[in-house]
C-alpha positions, 0 to 999 in steps of 0.5 A: 500499499502506498504512503498516500493510500495509508495517509488517506486511511489514517485521515477516515480513522476518527476516534468515534469509529475506533470506539464504535468497533471496540464496543462492537467486539465486547458486546457483539451487536450493535445494539449493545455497542450502542447502549454502551456508548449512550448513542441510538442504534442508527447513529452507531450504524450511520458512523459505520456507513461513513466509515465505509463509504470514504474507504471502501472498507466494511467493518461489519458484515450481517450474519442472520439476524445479527452482525459481526466483525469483518476481517478488517474489523477484527483487526480494527478492534485489536488496535483500538485499545492502543489507539484510544490510550495514545489519543488520551495520552496526547489529550493529557500531556495538552491538559497537562501544559494547563496545569491538569485542572481537568482529568479522568481517572477510572479505578478498580481495585479488590474489595479490603483495598476499598476501605483503606488504600482507596479513600486515601488515594481518593482524598490525596488526589482531591487535595492535589488535583481537584480538577481531576475526576475520580470514579471507583469499581469494586472487583477481584483481581481477574475482573480488575485486569479484565476491565483494564484491558477492556478500557472500562478502567484505567488504574487497578489495583490487584493481588496476586499470591505466590504460586498463583496457578490462576494468576491474572497478571500472566497471560490475561495482562499480556500487552498491559503495564503490570508493576509491583506495588509491594508485599502485603503481610498474612495474618493468622486470625485466632480467638483471644483465648487461643493457646497458640495466641501467646506466640509472636509467630505462629507455625501453620502446623500448629493450627492443623486440626482447627476448623478454619474459616475461608475466603475468596477461591483465590484466597481459599487455594493460598491456604490449601497450599500453605496448609499442603507445604506445612503437611496437613489439610484444613478442615474448611467449615465455613467460607465468606469474602466478608472479612468482618464476618470472618473476625466475628466468626473467629470470635465465637470460637468456630474457626481460625481463619488467614487474612491479608493485612489490609483486611485487618486494618479495613475495620475496627479490630474485633476484641475477642480475636488476635491477629498473629503473623505466620513464622514463615512470614508468609505475603501477598503481593500487590500490583497496579495495573494499567494500559500500556503507556497509560503513565503517559495520561497525566491524570493516571500519572498523577493516581500511580504517584500518590499511590507511591505516597501511600506506600510510605504511609504504609511503611511509617504504620507497619514500622510503628 
């Protein structure tokens, strides 16, 4: 293809067409794509027709009573996130020249971060950059990474466990930027009167005969892996993602649990439970996930900088 032909295609390819094709790829229909964009179906159809008239390239084709992307449409969808991110980065850099008086960050994070990291992050951004609008959705790491990939989120705060077989930061995060955000200690939660509570650190095997209260599927998988390494299979009596409920159950002597430090920090400690680190000082890793190159978008860069600032606060609290 000649340089002139490429330039003509580039001139015809507007951001709105890119967004429409990306939403069709995500949702599988014109109606759903139009709804997600807040447009009518005829408006979306007209957008696609205008592109075809200008270029001679059809992006969708009819299949029965529905539509699907053509090969050209699939090529455009494959590049859609990168194109949108690059344009947002350019717009963001222009905004930065105005002093970051405007901008938007869509944040997603796991539940125990909702009551700890997220409020402090939003407050820090409001203080430093009052013109930046922040939206927030709570989601576990696999869904959070998927939201960044689908351009439903700009920054995801996620976690992973050592040996995590379903680590969402591997294949499903390919092509995204994943940066480490430190480690979070794991804590054994026991009734205050439990004999093992007298120890500063507890061997997991010492709790091998206890009933256990397990959390989310990935947290439960981590417990099973640690217990296997300690030579026992935990007897899981109850399962709940609600860490306040976990503490309540432990306080009633219904079992023991393994919780990350952020979960314990998310609410006042129940007076009838104690938390102790494991003898092996087990941890889980925290991550920040963005689209590739999104760190050049000033509002995203400001968010990452604010999160880095919170790391110092966390270290100071842990040292007390």
